[in-house]
C-alpha positions, 0 to 999 in steps of 0.5 A: 651166257647162251645155251648154245655157247654152253654146249660148245664149251662142254662138248670137249669135256663130254668127249674127254669123259667118254675117252677116259672111261673107255681107257680105264675100262680097257685097263680092267680088261687087260688085267682080267684077260691076262689072268691078273687081279685088276686094282680097278673094279669099276669106273664111271664119269660125268660132266658137271651140269650147267647149274652145278658149274654156275653154283660153284662159280658163284661160291668161288667168285669165279667170272664166267670167262674164267670158268674153264681155268678155275673150275677143275672138275667140269669133267669128272671120273670116278674109279672104284677099287675093292681095297685101300691098297689098290688105290696106290696102284691106280695112282701109279698107273695114272702117274705113268701114263703119257696121255694124262698130265698130273696137275695136283693130287689130294690125299683124303685117304691118309688125311681124312676130312673132318666130315669123315670123307675119304678119297684120293683126288687127282687133277689131270690135264687131258688133250682131246681132238676136236674139229677145231683142233686139239684142246687141253682141258682139266679133269678130276679123277676120284679114286676110292673103295666101294665102301668109301663110295657108298658113304660119299654118295649118301653124304653128297645127297644129304649135302644137296638136301640141306644146302650145306646146312646139315643138322649136327645130329646128322653130321655126327651119324655120318661121322660114325658111319665113316668110322665104321667104313674105315673099320670095314676097309681095314678088315677087308684088307686082312683077307685081301690075298684070299679074295684076290686068289679066289677072283683070279682063279675065277677069271682064269677059269672064265677065260679058259672056258671061253676059249674052249667054247669058241674052239668047239663052236668052230669045230662044228663047221670043220669036224664030224658032228659026232666027234664034236659032240664027244668033245663037248660032252668031255668038256662038260664032264671036266667042267663039272669036276671043278678041276682047273688043271684038268680044264687047262690040259683039255684046253691045250689038247683042244687047241691042237685038235682044232689046229689040225682040223684047220690045217686039213680044211686049208688042204 
């Protein structure tokens, strides 16, 4: 197959990955801006390399003309969560979206592979708009914890090195490491509520501080400079105290002050 033809085939998948990454990142942003804990910690994506597509086609005995129909993970999205419990929440988010149609699901969290691999896989149909019109294609979404992702990344590198002929002693070490990862995830789940509370407080504080700084910046063009400096000094005092309730009150009061100056400027 000509290189130019490969580019035409893969371009819609590149578009799909770009769009899906943007959409999942926006979900993270919505959660955090509303002061809620996001079940998605981070997301990335990739389009399978031509060499990897050919290798998989050869392994599965797939004809080149059937590659798009038979190989489901040309477009791949990886969603990383902090806790195992978050994975179910992410799965529900995907199931409830109208722009992603689920084809199949594989639960390697509750049904761990013999190698120790754990992850949740979803194959979706996703539509992109191209110059030649809409194209419905397949994409694989892998959902796993940070700990699972660390293990899977190492295991993938070793599989590539040994070309599916990994020595038994390395397989055993990987399995032991997978068991340790399972214990780690379980331990993190025990303190999940405390970690979530801490992170929520941090996000709420960060959003309040951002609002206050925006208001102070705007006041420099509306109010007397001395007054703005006094407001700024008061902000620093409250911020250094670490009192979130006091910071919230200050933010509300500053909103009222800013609104008053804006009204005066219009008059």
